[in-house]
VEXZA-624089 format. One record per residue (C-alpha): residue number from 0; chain; x, y, z. Coordinates in Angstrom, 1 decimal, always signed. Example, Ala and Ser with C-alpha at 12.3 -4.5 7.8 and 13.67 -1.06 7.14 Angstrom:
BEGIN
+-----+--------+--------+--------+--------+
: num : chaine :      u :      v :      w :
+-----+--------+--------+--------+--------+
:   0 :      A :  +12.3 :   -4.5 :   +7.8 :
:   1 :      A :  +13.7 :   -1.1 :   +7.1 :
+-----+--------+--------+--------+--------+
//
This chain:
BEGIN
+-----+--------+--------+--------+--------+
: num : chaine :      u :      v :      w :
+-----+--------+--------+--------+--------+
:   0 :      A :   +2.5 :  +11.1 :  -16.6 :
:   1 :      A :   +1.4 :   +6.6 :  -16.7 :
:   2 :      A :   -1.8 :   +6.3 :  -17.4 :
:   3 :      A :   -3.7 :   +4.3 :  -14.3 :
:   4 :      A :   -6.6 :   +1.8 :  -14.2 :
:   5 :      A :   -8.6 :   +0.7 :  -11.4 :
:   6 :      A :  -11.4 :   -2.4 :  -12.5 :
:   7 :      A :  -13.5 :   -2.8 :  -10.3 :
:   8 :      A :  -17.1 :   -4.5 :  -11.1 :
:   9 :      A :  -18.9 :   -7.4 :   -9.1 :
:  10 :      A :  -17.4 :  -11.3 :   -8.0 :
:  11 :      A :  -17.1 :  -13.3 :  -11.3 :
:  12 :      A :  -17.1 :  -10.5 :  -14.1 :
:  13 :      A :  -13.9 :  -11.0 :  -16.0 :
:  14 :      A :  -12.0 :   -8.4 :  -13.7 :
:  15 :      A :   -8.8 :  -10.2 :  -13.8 :
:  16 :      A :   -8.9 :  -11.5 :  -17.0 :
:  17 :      A :   -9.5 :   -8.7 :  -18.6 :
:  18 :      A :   -6.3 :   -7.5 :  -16.1 :
:  19 :      A :   -3.9 :   -9.9 :  -18.0 :
:  20 :      A :   -5.1 :   -9.4 :  -21.6 :
:  21 :      A :   -4.3 :   -6.0 :  -21.4 :
:  22 :      A :   -1.6 :   -6.4 :  -19.2 :
:  23 :      A :   -0.6 :   -9.3 :  -22.0 :
:  24 :      A :   -1.3 :   -6.8 :  -25.1 :
:  25 :      A :   +1.8 :   -4.6 :  -23.8 :
:  26 :      A :   +4.9 :   -5.8 :  -24.1 :
:  27 :      A :   +6.5 :   -3.0 :  -25.2 :
:  28 :      A :   +5.6 :   -0.9 :  -22.7 :
:  29 :      A :   +5.7 :   -2.2 :  -19.0 :
:  30 :      A :   +3.2 :   -2.8 :  -16.7 :
:  31 :      A :   +2.7 :   -2.5 :  -12.9 :
:  32 :      A :   +0.2 :   -3.8 :  -11.2 :
:  33 :      A :   -1.8 :   -6.5 :   -9.5 :
:  34 :      A :   -4.6 :   -8.1 :   -9.1 :
:  35 :      A :   -6.8 :  -10.0 :   -5.9 :
:  36 :      A :   -8.2 :  -13.4 :   -5.5 :
:  37 :      A :  -10.1 :  -15.2 :   -3.2 :
:  38 :      A :   -9.2 :  -17.0 :   -1.1 :
:  39 :      A :  -11.7 :  -20.1 :   -0.6 :
:  40 :      A :  -12.6 :  -23.1 :   +2.2 :
:  41 :      A :  -14.6 :  -26.0 :   +1.6 :
:  42 :      A :  -16.6 :  -23.4 :   +0.1 :
:  43 :      A :  -16.5 :  -20.2 :   +1.9 :
:  44 :      A :  -14.7 :  -17.2 :   +1.0 :
:  45 :      A :  -12.0 :  -17.0 :   +4.0 :
:  46 :      A :   -8.7 :  -14.5 :   +3.3 :
:  47 :      A :   -7.8 :  -12.6 :   -0.5 :
:  48 :      A :   -4.9 :  -13.3 :   -1.6 :
:  49 :      A :   -2.4 :  -10.4 :   -4.0 :
:  50 :      A :   -1.0 :  -10.9 :   -6.6 :
:  51 :      A :   +1.5 :   -9.0 :   -8.8 :
:  52 :      A :   +1.3 :   -9.4 :  -13.3 :
:  53 :      A :   +4.7 :  -10.3 :  -12.6 :
:  54 :      A :   +3.5 :  -13.4 :  -10.5 :
:  55 :      A :   +4.9 :  -12.0 :   -7.0 :
:  56 :      A :   +1.9 :  -14.0 :   -4.2 :
:  57 :      A :   +1.2 :  -13.0 :   -0.5 :
:  58 :      A :   -1.4 :  -13.8 :   +1.4 :
:  59 :      A :   -3.0 :   -9.8 :   +1.9 :
:  60 :      A :   -6.3 :   -9.7 :   +4.1 :
:  61 :      A :   -7.5 :  -13.6 :   +6.1 :
:  62 :      A :  -10.4 :  -13.9 :   +9.1 :
:  63 :      A :   -7.9 :  -15.8 :  +10.6 :
:  64 :      A :   -5.6 :  -12.7 :  +11.3 :
:  65 :      A :   -5.4 :  -11.2 :  +14.4 :
:  66 :      A :   -4.6 :   -7.7 :  +15.9 :
:  67 :      A :   -3.6 :   -5.0 :  +13.8 :
:  68 :      A :   -5.6 :   -3.9 :  +10.3 :
:  69 :      A :   -8.8 :   -4.9 :  +10.3 :
:  70 :      A :  -11.7 :   -4.5 :   +7.3 :
:  71 :      A :  -15.3 :   -6.7 :   +8.5 :
:  72 :      A :  -13.9 :  -10.0 :   +9.4 :
:  73 :      A :  -10.6 :  -10.4 :   +7.1 :
:  74 :      A :   -7.7 :   -9.2 :   +9.3 :
:  75 :      A :   -5.7 :   -7.0 :   +6.6 :
:  76 :      A :   -1.3 :   -7.5 :   +6.7 :
:  77 :      A :   -0.4 :   -4.4 :   +5.1 :
:  78 :      A :   +3.1 :   -6.1 :   +5.1 :
:  79 :      A :   +2.0 :   -7.6 :   +1.9 :
:  80 :      A :   +1.0 :   -4.5 :   +0.2 :
:  81 :      A :   +3.9 :   -2.7 :   +0.9 :
:  82 :      A :   +6.0 :   -5.4 :   -0.4 :
:  83 :      A :   +4.6 :   -6.4 :   -3.3 :
:  84 :      A :   +2.1 :   -4.0 :   -4.9 :
:  85 :      A :   +4.5 :   -1.2 :   -4.1 :
:  86 :      A :   +6.7 :   -2.7 :   -5.2 :
:  87 :      A :   +5.3 :   -4.8 :   -7.5 :
:  88 :      A :   +7.6 :   -5.2 :  -11.2 :
:  89 :      A :  +10.1 :   -7.4 :   -9.3 :
:  90 :      A :  +10.3 :  -10.8 :  -10.6 :
:  91 :      A :   +8.8 :  -13.4 :   -8.5 :
+-----+--------+--------+--------+--------+
//
C-alpha cells in the first residue's frame, strides 16, 4: 500500500513548498500528486489552479465559471480534477 499524505493548513505557511521539497527528496521513488494555488487579480482571490508534481496545470475553480458544481462563490471544473489529479504522473 503506497503512503498517502494530505497536508492542510493556513494560507502562506509553506504547504506547497514542503510538498515540492519532499517530492524532490523522494526522486528514487515515484511521487505523484498535486497542489493547488490561488490566483489573484488586483489583490483579490478569483480562482484556484491545480498543478501536478510533474508540472501539468489548469484552472480548477473560478468565480467566473457559471453553472455546474459550486463551492462557495467558485464554479468548479471537475474535468480538471479528472484529467490531471486522477493521472498526475503524466508529463506536461
